[in-house]
N, C-alpha and C positions, 0 to 999 in steps of 0.2 A: 645826847638827845633825850635819853630817858630821864636823865637828872632834871632836865627843864620841865618835863611832863610831871614828874614826881613833885617837884616844887610848886608848880601851878596847882596840881591836884590837892596838895596839903592845904594850901591857902583857901581853896574853894571847899574842900571836903570837911573843914572844921565844923561847919553848921549842920552837916548831915551824916556825922559819924565817920568821916573820911572815906566814904564809899565813891564819891564822884571824882572822876579825873577828866581833865580837859584833853581832847584828843587833838592831834595835829590838824585834823580836818577843821575842827572848831576854831583853833588858833588861825589857821589859814583863811577861813571865812571871815574872821574879824579884821585881818589885815587887808583883805580884798574890799571889804565894805569901806575901810578908812581910805583906801587908794581910790575907790569910785567917787568919794565925795571930796577929795583933795587932788592936788597936782593937775595934770592935763585933763583928766575925766571930770574933775571938779569944775574946771573952767568950762568944759563942754556942756555940762548939766546947767551952769549958770547961763550960758549962752542960749540954751534951748528951753529954759524953763517957762518963758512966756509964749512959747509956740502953742498952737492949738493941738488938740489930740489928733487930728487928721494930719497935720504937718508932721508930728512925731511918728506916726505910723507910716507915712510915706517915706520919711528919712530911715526908719528902721528897714523897711522893705529894700530900700536901695542899697543899704550898707551891710545887710546880713550875710551876704555871699562872700566867698573867699577873696574876691576882688575889691570889696568894699573897705571902708575905713573902720577898723575895729573899735576905736575909741568913741566914734559917733554911734555905732551899733550898740555898745554897752551903755552909753549915756542915754540914748532914746529909750532903750529897753527899761532901764531903771526908772526913768521918768514915768513911763507908761504904767509900770508895776506900781509905783507910788500913787498913781491916779486911779488904782483899783482895776486896772485892765489885766487880763490874763491872756496868754497866747494859746490858742487851740491848735494843737499840732495836726488834728485830723482835718481841719478845714483850712489851715494855715492863715488864720485871721485872728486879729485881736478882739476880744469880747470884754464888755463891761458888765 
């Protein structure tokens, strides 16, 4: 595992004196972002992209709990964030 990080770090670090290393968190986030836009979640995003903001918020609210569909939850959250919405945890509402 450390060999992978060192190899990636060497490639990225060349331009800045070799000081930068890519962490597993960064690699994991990149893989997660790719998965969100491809596969089943990518199809979900395509299916919901023409939905209104209010429809996305309603779908998000319906599926955010443990008994909801996680892929719909992730797709609607991603689309709302793409539309410059942020979720306010204090009020439990989406704000633009």
